VMD Tcl script that builds the backbone (N, CA, C; Angstrom):
set m [mol new atoms 261]
animate dup $m
set s [atomselect $m all]
$s set {name element resname resid chain x y z} {
  {N N MET 1 A 11.554 15.000 -15.780}
  {CA C MET 1 A 11.440 16.306 -14.329}
  {C C MET 1 A 11.705 17.154 -15.495}
  {N N SER 2 A 10.834 18.320 -14.238}
  {CA C SER 2 A 11.180 19.411 -15.430}
  {C C SER 2 A 12.144 20.072 -13.790}
  {N N GLU 3 A 12.638 21.456 -14.028}
  {CA C GLU 3 A 13.063 22.131 -13.159}
  {C C GLU 3 A 12.081 22.393 -12.238}
  {N N LYS 4 A 10.867 22.649 -12.525}
  {CA C LYS 4 A 9.974 23.506 -11.878}
  {C C LYS 4 A 9.211 22.495 -10.794}
  {N N THR 5 A 9.490 21.206 -11.228}
  {CA C THR 5 A 9.073 19.774 -10.836}
  {C C THR 5 A 9.336 18.959 -9.155}
  {N N GLN 6 A 10.981 19.674 -9.942}
  {CA C GLN 6 A 12.348 19.091 -9.398}
  {C C GLN 6 A 12.145 19.829 -7.790}
  {N N GLN 7 A 11.545 20.753 -7.874}
  {CA C GLN 7 A 12.031 21.654 -6.357}
  {C C GLN 7 A 11.204 20.887 -5.266}
  {N N ALA 8 A 12.151 21.583 -4.240}
  {CA C ALA 8 A 12.060 20.772 -3.139}
  {C C ALA 8 A 10.536 21.462 -2.161}
  {N N ILE 9 A 10.306 20.277 -1.570}
  {CA C ILE 9 A 8.752 20.184 -0.970}
  {C C ILE 9 A 9.295 20.125 0.529}
  {N N PRO 10 A 8.857 21.794 0.627}
  {CA C PRO 10 A 9.147 22.227 2.374}
  {C C PRO 10 A 8.522 20.575 2.997}
  {N N GLN 11 A 9.750 20.227 3.839}
  {CA C GLN 11 A 9.170 18.628 5.527}
  {C C GLN 11 A 9.065 19.852 6.080}
  {N N GLU 12 A 8.634 19.440 6.787}
  {CA C GLU 12 A 7.387 19.138 8.470}
  {C C GLU 12 A 8.598 17.949 9.569}
  {N N GLU 13 A 8.110 19.244 11.394}
  {CA C GLU 13 A 8.940 18.382 11.811}
  {C C GLU 13 A 8.243 17.390 12.508}
  {N N ASP 14 A 6.863 17.430 13.084}
  {CA C ASP 14 A 5.933 16.527 12.626}
  {C C ASP 14 A 6.250 15.620 11.873}
  {N N ASP 15 A 4.572 14.327 12.046}
  {CA C ASP 15 A 5.062 13.074 10.967}
  {C C ASP 15 A 4.462 13.368 9.775}
  {N N GLU 16 A 3.520 14.378 9.857}
  {CA C GLU 16 A 2.503 14.926 8.374}
  {C C GLU 16 A 3.000 15.485 7.477}
  {N N CYS 17 A 2.216 14.970 6.289}
  {CA C CYS 17 A 2.867 14.756 5.451}
  {C C CYS 17 A 2.405 16.949 4.982}
  {N N PRO 18 A 3.017 18.098 3.556}
  {CA C PRO 18 A 2.646 18.612 3.727}
  {C C PRO 18 A 1.849 19.194 3.267}
  {N N TRP 19 A 1.009 18.623 2.197}
  {CA C TRP 19 A -0.456 18.019 1.798}
  {C C TRP 19 A -1.197 17.810 2.611}
  {N N GLU 20 A -1.256 16.669 3.634}
  {CA C GLU 20 A -2.117 16.795 4.277}
  {C C GLU 20 A -2.905 17.657 6.202}
  {N N SER 21 A -0.794 18.474 5.758}
  {CA C SER 21 A -1.469 19.635 7.097}
  {C C SER 21 A -1.799 20.772 6.300}
  {N N GLY 22 A -0.921 20.600 4.932}
  {CA C GLY 22 A -2.277 22.255 4.549}
  {C C GLY 22 A -1.419 23.174 3.863}
  {N N ALA 23 A 0.060 23.158 4.250}
  {CA C ALA 23 A 0.958 24.069 4.172}
  {C C ALA 23 A 1.204 24.000 2.435}
  {N N LEU 24 A 0.704 23.123 2.033}
  {CA C LEU 24 A 1.029 23.216 0.410}
  {C C LEU 24 A -0.606 23.072 0.012}
  {N N GLY 25 A -0.994 23.407 -0.972}
  {CA C GLY 25 A -2.079 23.082 -1.572}
  {C C GLY 25 A -3.196 23.728 -1.157}
  {N N ARG 26 A -3.772 24.899 -0.100}
  {CA C ARG 26 A -4.479 25.509 -0.122}
  {C C ARG 26 A -5.002 26.642 -0.078}
  {N N ASP 27 A -3.586 27.620 -1.278}
  {CA C ASP 27 A -4.174 29.171 -0.874}
  {C C ASP 27 A -6.017 29.052 -1.911}
  {N N PRO 28 A -6.214 29.645 -1.700}
  {CA C PRO 28 A -8.425 30.297 -2.045}
  {C C PRO 28 A -7.882 30.223 -3.517}
  {N N ARG 29 A -7.119 30.341 -4.425}
  {CA C ARG 29 A -6.774 31.294 -5.525}
  {C C ARG 29 A -7.034 30.216 -6.066}
  {N N PHE 30 A -7.110 28.184 -5.822}
  {CA C PHE 30 A -6.469 27.732 -6.626}
  {C C PHE 30 A -7.111 26.306 -6.258}
  {N N VAL 31 A -8.510 26.749 -5.420}
  {CA C VAL 31 A -9.199 26.168 -4.395}
  {C C VAL 31 A -10.511 25.479 -6.338}
  {N N ARG 32 A -10.677 24.691 -5.631}
  {CA C ARG 32 A -12.195 24.579 -6.554}
  {C C ARG 32 A -12.681 22.445 -6.478}
  {N N VAL 33 A -14.233 22.942 -6.721}
  {CA C VAL 33 A -14.134 21.424 -7.049}
  {C C VAL 33 A -14.190 21.014 -8.032}
  {N N VAL 34 A -14.155 19.490 -7.777}
  {CA C VAL 34 A -14.139 18.792 -9.737}
  {C C VAL 34 A -14.577 18.059 -8.929}
  {N N GLN 35 A -14.706 16.993 -9.724}
  {CA C GLN 35 A -15.719 15.426 -9.109}
  {C C GLN 35 A -14.611 14.056 -9.924}
  {N N ASP 36 A -14.460 13.753 -9.110}
  {CA C ASP 36 A -13.641 12.289 -8.389}
  {C C ASP 36 A -14.613 11.155 -8.972}
  {N N ASP 37 A -14.543 11.176 -10.933}
  {CA C ASP 37 A -15.123 10.347 -11.131}
  {C C ASP 37 A -14.058 8.911 -11.683}
  {N N GLY 38 A -12.664 9.126 -10.988}
  {CA C GLY 38 A -12.190 7.306 -10.044}
  {C C GLY 38 A -11.008 7.334 -12.335}
  {N N SER 39 A -10.815 8.242 -13.314}
  {CA C SER 39 A -10.898 8.329 -14.693}
  {C C SER 39 A -9.511 8.130 -13.772}
  {N N VAL 40 A -8.323 8.873 -13.855}
  {CA C VAL 40 A -6.928 9.274 -12.734}
  {C C VAL 40 A -6.623 7.612 -12.907}
  {N N ASP 41 A -7.607 6.978 -11.557}
  {CA C ASP 41 A -6.535 5.696 -11.510}
  {C C ASP 41 A -7.189 4.812 -13.010}
  {N N ARG 42 A -8.510 4.750 -13.338}
  {CA C ARG 42 A -8.443 3.689 -14.413}
  {C C ARG 42 A -7.840 3.892 -15.559}
  {N N ALA 43 A -6.968 5.750 -15.759}
  {CA C ALA 43 A -5.679 5.416 -16.510}
  {C C ALA 43 A -4.317 5.407 -15.796}
  {N N LEU 44 A -4.258 4.470 -15.410}
  {CA C LEU 44 A -2.896 4.639 -14.363}
  {C C LEU 44 A -3.386 2.385 -13.591}
  {N N GLY 45 A -5.051 1.971 -14.142}
  {CA C GLY 45 A -4.787 1.209 -13.958}
  {C C GLY 45 A -3.671 0.634 -12.582}
  {N N LEU 46 A -4.710 2.128 -11.514}
  {CA C LEU 46 A -4.586 1.670 -10.078}
  {C C LEU 46 A -5.800 1.000 -9.181}
  {N N VAL 47 A -6.513 0.549 -8.884}
  {CA C VAL 47 A -7.483 0.395 -7.672}
  {C C VAL 47 A -6.912 0.564 -6.366}
  {N N LYS 48 A -8.209 0.799 -5.170}
  {CA C LYS 48 A -7.290 0.952 -4.239}
  {C C LYS 48 A -7.291 -0.070 -3.203}
  {N N VAL 49 A -6.121 0.290 -1.927}
  {CA C VAL 49 A -6.552 -1.219 -1.189}
  {C C VAL 49 A -5.872 -0.389 0.122}
  {N N GLY 50 A -6.667 -0.622 1.662}
  {CA C GLY 50 A -5.971 -0.559 2.396}
  {C C GLY 50 A -6.183 -1.520 3.333}
  {N N THR 51 A -5.480 -0.816 4.901}
  {CA C THR 51 A -5.205 -1.826 5.414}
  {C C THR 51 A -4.811 -1.400 6.865}
  {N N ARG 52 A -5.058 -2.055 8.355}
  {CA C ARG 52 A -4.251 -1.021 9.321}
  {C C ARG 52 A -3.273 -1.874 9.949}
  {N N VAL 53 A -3.152 -0.807 11.241}
  {CA C VAL 53 A -1.361 -0.756 11.517}
  {C C VAL 53 A -2.103 -0.601 12.509}
  {N N LYS 54 A -0.564 -0.808 13.081}
  {CA C LYS 54 A -0.435 -0.375 15.138}
  {C C LYS 54 A 0.400 1.097 14.551}
  {N N LYS 55 A -0.426 2.076 15.394}
  {CA C LYS 55 A -0.294 3.532 15.530}
  {C C LYS 55 A 1.925 3.530 15.364}
  {N N ARG 56 A 1.955 3.046 16.408}
  {CA C ARG 56 A 3.686 3.325 16.566}
  {C C ARG 56 A 4.237 2.625 14.930}
  {N N PHE 57 A 3.479 1.916 13.909}
  {CA C PHE 57 A 4.362 1.034 13.035}
  {C C PHE 57 A 3.837 1.712 11.993}
  {N N ALA 58 A 2.641 3.030 11.965}
  {CA C ALA 58 A 2.361 4.228 11.103}
  {C C ALA 58 A 3.516 4.701 11.195}
  {N N ARG 59 A 3.447 5.238 12.514}
  {CA C ARG 59 A 4.485 7.078 12.527}
  {C C ARG 59 A 5.415 6.031 12.097}
  {N N ARG 60 A 6.455 5.119 12.064}
  {CA C ARG 60 A 7.355 4.628 11.003}
  {C C ARG 60 A 7.508 5.288 9.641}
  {N N LEU 61 A 5.972 4.659 9.234}
  {CA C LEU 61 A 6.537 4.438 7.735}
  {C C LEU 61 A 6.013 5.885 7.504}
  {N N ARG 62 A 5.818 7.147 8.216}
  {CA C ARG 62 A 5.563 8.161 7.685}
  {C C ARG 62 A 6.522 9.081 7.788}
  {N N ARG 63 A 7.431 8.293 8.728}
  {CA C ARG 63 A 8.938 9.207 8.500}
  {C C ARG 63 A 10.058 8.563 8.179}
  {N N ALA 64 A 9.325 6.782 7.340}
  {CA C ALA 64 A 10.525 6.740 6.922}
  {C C ALA 64 A 10.333 7.494 5.166}
  {N N ALA 65 A 9.216 6.971 5.236}
  {CA C ALA 65 A 8.395 8.163 3.753}
  {C C ALA 65 A 8.884 9.416 3.517}
  {N N ARG 66 A 8.455 10.685 4.958}
  {CA C ARG 66 A 9.066 11.766 3.900}
  {C C ARG 66 A 10.178 12.252 4.384}
  {N N GLU 67 A 11.399 10.925 4.858}
  {CA C GLU 67 A 12.699 10.293 4.490}
  {C C GLU 67 A 13.574 10.585 3.770}
  {N N ALA 68 A 12.500 9.278 2.243}
  {CA C ALA 68 A 12.214 9.398 1.468}
  {C C ALA 68 A 11.497 10.411 0.273}
  {N N GLY 69 A 11.076 11.202 0.903}
  {CA C GLY 69 A 10.614 12.327 0.094}
  {C C GLY 69 A 9.450 12.544 -0.588}
  {N N LEU 70 A 8.550 10.651 -0.500}
  {CA C LEU 70 A 7.514 10.056 -1.173}
  {C C LEU 70 A 6.208 10.458 0.007}
  {N N SER 71 A 5.226 10.740 -0.905}
  {CA C SER 71 A 4.150 11.003 0.072}
  {C C SER 71 A 4.127 8.704 1.038}
  {N N LEU 72 A 3.346 9.266 1.943}
  {CA C LEU 72 A 2.935 8.443 2.403}
  {C C LEU 72 A 2.281 6.572 1.199}
  {N N PRO 73 A 0.901 6.671 1.126}
  {CA C PRO 73 A 0.719 6.211 -0.500}
  {C C PRO 73 A 1.544 6.401 -1.377}
  {N N ALA 74 A 2.505 6.923 -1.507}
  {CA C ALA 74 A 3.313 6.904 -2.783}
  {C C ALA 74 A 4.708 5.781 -1.886}
  {N N TYR 75 A 4.657 5.457 -1.004}
  {CA C TYR 75 A 5.940 5.517 -0.435}
  {C C TYR 75 A 5.293 3.759 -0.049}
  {N N VAL 76 A 4.411 3.853 0.491}
  {CA C VAL 76 A 3.734 2.104 1.025}
  {C C VAL 76 A 3.852 1.140 -0.387}
  {N N ARG 77 A 3.635 1.613 -2.012}
  {CA C ARG 77 A 2.949 1.785 -3.654}
  {C C ARG 77 A 4.500 1.065 -3.135}
  {N N GLN 78 A 5.410 1.500 -3.308}
  {CA C GLN 78 A 7.075 1.541 -3.748}
  {C C GLN 78 A 7.914 0.293 -2.878}
  {N N ALA 79 A 7.026 0.060 -1.759}
  {CA C ALA 79 A 7.893 -1.002 -0.738}
  {C C ALA 79 A 7.142 -2.182 -1.045}
  {N N LEU 80 A 6.351 -2.030 -1.566}
  {CA C LEU 80 A 4.644 -2.886 -1.454}
  {C C LEU 80 A 5.063 -3.736 -2.653}
  {N N GLU 81 A 5.570 -3.024 -3.886}
  {CA C GLU 81 A 5.929 -2.630 -5.138}
  {C C GLU 81 A 7.561 -4.231 -5.492}
  {N N GLU 82 A 8.979 -3.597 -4.886}
  {CA C GLU 82 A 9.419 -3.938 -4.744}
  {C C GLU 82 A 9.220 -5.743 -3.651}
  {N N LYS 83 A 8.907 -5.590 -2.453}
  {CA C LYS 83 A 8.710 -7.015 -1.943}
  {C C LYS 83 A 7.994 -7.885 -3.074}
  {N N MET 84 A 7.181 -7.187 -3.850}
  {CA C MET 84 A 6.456 -8.500 -4.912}
  {C C MET 84 A 7.648 -9.163 -6.559}
  {N N ARG 85 A 8.633 -7.727 -6.869}
  {CA C ARG 85 A 9.458 -7.890 -7.739}
  {C C ARG 85 A 10.323 -9.275 -7.080}
  {N N ARG 86 A 9.965 -9.162 -5.538}
  {CA C ARG 86 A 11.070 -10.170 -5.389}
  {C C ARG 86 A 10.779 -11.346 -5.057}
  {N N SER 87 A 9.857 -11.488 -5.155}
  {CA C SER 87 A 9.440 -13.240 -4.177}
  {C C SER 87 A 9.067 -13.767 -6.148}
}
mol reanalyze $m
mol bondsrecalc $m
mol representation Tube
mol addrep $m
């Protein structure tokens, strides 16, 4: 990983990811609309999976993801992959 990509992302006190809260990624100089054609997901072999969980569990997941330095989707994906490797 390059030095630039290893920079720490500022952590917020609440359960929200800095990208989701707008603390990162909303500078108007860099905003443009792009069409999501699914090419990134296809290239990585990813499909979207969703589930519903209780609010308390979701807060715990977000907190654990933040402590691990990951986004919520990345954290859940990693946890599921670890669980499936052990099965």
